[in-house]
N, C-alpha and C positions, 0 to 999 in steps of 0.2 A: 483825416487826410486819406483819400482813398488808397487801397492797397498798392496800386501801381506807384503812387508817389512815394510811399515809404521806401520802396526799393531804390528810388532815385538818390538816396543817400550816397549810393555808390554808382548805380547803373546808369543814370543820366547825368552824372556829375560833370563830365568834361567832354570836349570835342577835339581839342588839339593839344598835342604835347608841348609843354612849355620848355623852351630851350634851357639847357642847364645853366648857361651864362646869365639867364634872366631870372633865375629862381631866388637869388639872394635878396635880402632886404636892405642892403648897405646904403646905396646912394640916396634912396628916397625915404630914409628912416626919420628924417626931420629932427634928429637929436633926441634929447630926453625931455622930461617935464611935461607940462600941460599941452605943449604944442607938438610933442613927439608923435610920429606916425607908427601905427601898429601894422605889421605885415602878417597876413593869415592865409592859410590854404583855402582853396575855393574851387568851384567848378562852374562853367558857363551855365546860365539858366536855360531851361528848355524853351521858354517863350519870352517875348518882350515883357517888361516888368509892370504890366497893368495889374493892379491889385486883384481884380476878378479873374485874371488869366494865369495866375501863378499858384500852382498847387504842388510844387516840389520844393525841397528844402533849400537848394542853392539860391533860387530866386527869392525864397522866403527870407533868407538871411539879409538880403538887401532891403526888402520891404520893411523888415523890423527896424532898420536904421533910418529910412527916409520917410516913414509914415507913422502917424499916431491916429488912433480911432476914438470912438466914443468910450470904449473901455480899454484898459491895458492890463495884461496879466502880470501879476507880481513875479519878478524874476526868481524869487526864492520859494514862494508858496504856490504860485499859479493862480492865486485868487484874482477874480476879475474886479478891478477897481476903476472908478470913474476917471477918465482922462479928459476928453473933450466934452463929455456929458456933464452938464450942470445938474440935470436930473432926468430920470426916466420913470414915468408914472403910468400906472394902470389900475383899473378897478376890477377887471374881468379876465386878465391874462390873454386877451385877444386884441384889444385896442390899447395902443401905447401913445403917450405924448412925450416927445423928446425935446429937451431944451439944450442947445449947444452953447458952450461957454463963449463969452465975448472976448475979444482981444487976441484970438489965435489967428495967425496968418500962414500962408504957404511961403516957402523960401523965396518966391518971386514977388512977395509983397501983397498978393491977393488975400482978402479976408476969407477965413473959413466960416461959412454960413450953413444954415439948414439946407439951402439949395445945393451946397457942395456935396452933401451926403445923398440927397434925393436923386440928383442927376447921376451921381456915380453908381448908385444902386440900380437905377433904371437902365443905365448903360450895361452894367454887368449882367443883368437878367435877360436882356433882349437877345432873341435867337440870332439876329443878323450880325451881332458882334462876336458870336462864337467864343464866348468866354468859358474857360474850363470850370470855373467856380459858380456858374450861373445857378446851379441847383441850391446854393446856399440861400437864395432869395425865394425859394419855392414855397415857403410858408406864408409869403405875403399875398394878400388878395390881388387878383389880376395877373399873377405870374403866368397862369395858363393861357392868357391872351397874348402876352408878349413872347412867351416861350412854349408854344403848343407842342405836344408830343409828336404830332404829325401835322403836315400842312404849313401854311404861312401864318405869321402873326396877324392878329386882328386889332392890335392896339400898339401904340408907341411907348406908353408908360403904364406902370402898374396902378390900378385903381386904388390900391391900399396905401399908397404914399401920397401925402398932401403937405405942401409947405404952407404953414399957417402964420408965419412971421419971419423976420430976418434970421432969427436964431431958433425957431421952433418948427417942428413938423410932427405929423401923426402917422402912425403905422397901424394898419389893420391886418391881422393874420387870418388865415382860413379856419384855424381851430385854436383852442387854448394851448398855450405853450408858456408855462409860468417862468421857466428859466431862460427864455429867449434872450433877455438882455445880456446874459453871461456870454452868449455867442458873439457879441458885438465887438470883442477885442480881436476877432479873426481878421486877417489882412483884407479879405474880400470886401469887408464893410468899410474900408478906408474912404475918406473924402477925396474928391478930385477937384483941381482948380479949373477955371474956365479955359486956361491955356491948353488943357488936355483935349478939349473939344474944338477949340479955335484952330489949332495947328497940331493935329494928332501925330503926324510924322515927326515933327520937331520935338514933341514931348517924348516920343518913344526913343529918340536918339539920345536924349538927355532928360530923364524923368525929373519932374518937380514935385516934391512932396511937402509935408509939414512936420517932419521928424527932426531929430538932433543932427543929422548929417545931410549933405547934398552930394549928388553925383558930380564929380569933377571931370572924370574921363573914363572911357571904357574901350578897350581893344579886345574884341572877341578872341578867345583862345590864348590871351595873355594875362590881362589884369583889369580890374576896375578900381579906380581911386575915389574914395569918398572923403570929403573934408568936413570938419566940424562946422555947423552953422551957428555962428555966434548970436544970431537973432532969434534962436529957438526959444519960445516962451514957456516950455514945460519945465518941470522940476528935475527931470532926469537928463540934465545937460551932459554932453560928452566930456569925459575927463581926460581926453587925449585930443591931438590935433587932427586925427583922421584915421581911417582904416584903408589899407591897400590890400585888396583881395587878389591873390595870385592863383592862376589856373594851374592845376595839376591833373594829369590823367592817371597818375599812379600815386596812391597815398604813401607808398613806401619811399618814393622820392621825396615827398614832402617831409616825411619823418626824418630822412637823412639830412635834409636841409635844416630842420629844426635842431637836431643834435649837433650840427656843425656850426650853429650860430647864425645861419643865413635866413632864418624865418622865425617869427615870434610866436606863432600859434598854429597848431594842427588840431582840428576838432573832430578827427576821425582816426583814432590810432589803428593802424593796420593789424589784422589778426596775427600776421607773422612776427610782429614786434611785441606782442603782449607779454611774452616771457622775458623780454628785456627792458620793458618800459620803466619799471620801478627802479631798476638799477641805473638806467640812463638819466632819468629825470627826478627821481626822489619825490619830494612833495610837490613838484611841478607837474605831476601826473594827476588828472582828474578822472574819477570813475564813480558816477552817481546815477541813481535811478532816473529814468526818463519816461515820458508818456507814450511808450512804444511797446506793442505786444506782437509776437510772432505766432502764427497759427498754421494748422493744416486745414485747408478748406476742402469740402467734398463737392463733387459734381451732381447735385440733386436733379439737374436737368437730364441726367443719364438714367434711364429706367433700371439699369443694372445696379445702380447705387441708390435707388429710391424705392425700395420695397418694404412692405410692412415687416416690422421686427428687426430691421437693420440698425436700429439705434443701438442694439446690443453689439453688433459688429463694430460700430464706430466707438462705442465705449471701450470695447476690448482692445482696439487699436491704440486708444489713448493710454490704457493701462500697460501696454506692452512697451511704452517709451520710457527709458530711464533718464528722466530729465536731469537729475542730480549729476549723474556721471557725465552726460554730454556737456552741460554748462561748465563743469569743472575742467574737463579735458580739452574740449574743442575751443571754448570761449574764455578760458582762464578767469572764470568768475566775473565776466563782464555781462553775463546774462543771469537771470534769476528764474528758477522753475516757476511756471505759472500755476496759480491756484484759482483763477477766475478768468473772465474775458475782458477785464479792464486794465488797470495799472495801479501799482502801489502809490504813485504820485497823487492819486485822488484822495488818499487817506480814508479812514473808516467813515468819517462823516460824509465824504463824497461818494461812497459806495464801494470802496475796495473791501473785499471780504472773501474768505475761502468758501466759494460757492461750489467749486468743482469736487472737493472732497476726495474720496477714494478713487474716483475716476481719473484723477491726475497723479495718482501715486503708482509707481511701478510695482506690478504684481503679476509675475509671469503665469502662474497657475490660473488666476482669475481671468487674465487676458485671454488665455487659450480657451477657457470655458465659454466666455462671452462671445468670442469670434465664432466658435462652433454653433452656439445657440442663435447667433445672428445670421446663420446661413453660409458662413465662410466667406472668404475674400472672393469677389466676383472674378471669374476666369482663372482663379487659383493664384494669380500674382497681381499685386497692385503696384502701379508705377507712380512715384512721387515726382511731379514735374517741377522744374525750377529753371531759371535763366542761368546759363553757364558762362556768360561773358564777363562777370565781375563778382567780387565778394567771395566769401568762403562757403557758399551754399553747398557745393559738392561734399565738403567735409562733414557738415552736419546732417545732410540728407543721407549720406552713406552711414553715418553713425545711428541715425534714427532707424534706418532699414536693418542694420545689424542687430539693433536692440529688439525690433519686432520679430525678426527671423529667429533670434535666440529664444525669445519668449514663446513663440509658437512652435519651435522645434522644426522649422521648415526654412531652408536656405533660400527658397525661391518665393517666399511669401511677399517680399517687398524688394523693389529695386528702384534706383534713381532713374529719372527720365530727363536728362539735360536737354534744354532747348537753346539753340545757339545764342541769340541775342535777347536783350530785354524787350526790345520792340516786338520781336517774333513771339516771345513768351506772352506778353500782354495781349497781343492780337488773338492768340489762341484762347486765353482766359476770357476775354470779353466777347468772343464769338462762340463760346461754349463748345470748344473743340476738344478739351481735355477729357480723358476717359478714366481718370483716377484722381486721388487726392493731389492737391497742388499747394506750393508754398504761398502763403499769404501773410500780410502784416498790416499794422495800422499805427500811424503816428497821429496822436490826437490833434484835432483842429482847435479845440478849446477844452478846458478842464471840467468836463461834465460826463457823468456815467452814460448819459444819453448818447454822447458822441461815439462811445465805444460799441454801442448796441444797435441803435436805429439805422445808421447808414449801411451797416454790414448785414443785418439779419432780418430787418423788417421786409415784408413782402414787396418785391420789386424796387427796393431801395437803391439809391444811386451806386453804391459800392457792394451790393449783394451779388458778388461774382459767381457764387455757387448756386444761386437761385433757391436758397433755403426759404421755406415758408411754414408758418404755424399760426393759425388764427388766435390762439390763446396768447402767444408771444405778442402779436400785433395789438391785441386788445389791452394787454397790460402796459405796453409802451404808450398807447393813446391815453390811458388813464393816468399814467405817470406824468405825461406832458401837461395834462389838464389840471393836475394837482397843484394848488398854490402853496401848500406847506412843503418846503423843500425836503424835510426829513421823510415825510410820507411819500413824496415823489421818488426819493432814492429807494425806499422800501419796495415800491411797486416795480421799479427797474430791476431790483434784485430778484423779485419774484419772476420777472421775465427772464432773467438770467437762469433761474431754476428750470424754466421750460427749455431753454437752450441747452442746459446741462443734460436734462433727461433725454433730449433728442440727440445730444452731442452733435449739434449743428455745425460745429467746427471744433477741432482739437486744440486747446490752448497749449502752447509749447513753453515759451519763456518770455519774460519781460526783458527788454533791451536797455542796458545802461547807456548813458551818454559818456563818451570818453574823449579826453583832450589832453594835450601837453603844451607847455609854453616855455619860453626861453627865460633866462635870468634877466633879460632886459626889461621885462614887463611884470606887473603885479596886479592884484585884484581881479584875477581871471576866474570867472565862474561860468557854469552852464545853467540855463534856465530849465524848467520842467519839460520843455520841448526839445531839449538837447542842443540848443543853439547858444553860442557864446553871447554873454551880455556885453556886447562890444562897447557900449557907451561908458561902462564903468571901468574899463581896462586903463591902467596907468602905465606910463612909460617912465622907467626909473632914471 
């Protein structure tokens, strides 16, 4: 999930303050048992809930409840397991034949067919539909005709998609991508009913999907009510009567409502409450690793930051950051110092490994030496840019700068550069206006090492905001994608990570944990590896 969307955990969470009198869960709680309604904190989605147009977490929470795709990521392990896919076959990692399980329907009674997927993917990819996740279809042959980099589309559908039967279709990619099937659990690849195309406006006002819940009502700025769909054919049926998502613009208010018994679930514990949460909630506080990493990106588009030998400067900056101290004091151990550019949730088999080595360990003397050998900080002072409108970014940026300044023996080596709003910040990032390192982050779209590397550091990749480029890195990524042996593919990706380390294309800071708290009224509350509540498994006591 591109860096901009990661920040939307807080930055784009909400639009309107929910009146205090409406915050409680009392009247619509639905009692207890299997029909009880769970109330949870939430924020208005940035966009309408089209699967290919939702790339921020608030909308993603809803999609996780109302849609099921070909694959589903295991809520405990993150493993991609077949959901609507009967089988996905290939002999060359380029051409795939997909068989969709029979018997699945959308909640309006329409059958889910091969056409449901092909039509949805073609819609998501087409330039005229302006879908934010269009680039996820970029590996499919014909994407460049429906979504050209410049000019108008020359085709309505991608040539690489063919419906071959009621429940079968074929996909042709532009290059080998052995782990491509694993990506198909991402929401952008969800099927869509004919109703989506027949009356688009009506569908947007009340989305129809094929997941365990249906949208009952939505009042922007207030709440969305989702009800259990009793006709859901999947094995992961909802264990409650529904989920009412209540809009908050301040997660401190949500936390107060939780502790007062007026809300069942808060899935983003505010930083100001981390020192109190264990005492307040006891074992109803969740703090678990998630597929999220925070980094410092560099403006390689700026000649001042892209000179030969400056890899030593970047390595020195990394070694000047005391990650242990910052994660303990600022984040109360809800972050873990990074040792690579991926996430611990991948596990060793998935590619998580200490690749960064000494470059991610605090060493003031070595940091000072490397910065000097790398030509010193351009202009004498570097400014770390971040959005100032939400979150605790100021605290950790100030702490990072204090650590760098202390290591380098220079109080002016590093300063924070707050930019008013998230929108302003992202505009400056995407238009290459920033003149120094800037806050970046990544929430995985799917549990693959490829997803932590290619979108961010491959030349001209969709989320390569710093414009990093290295031909050896690109070559290794291409080789990894083409490798049919998963273990060998992971090894090649790790070699690419080694190139990234030697360049210090971005400074890994820390892995972000998922945090949540819940009331005594509910049980079986967990977060999946994406840090999203597993809503369908929550039980009302």
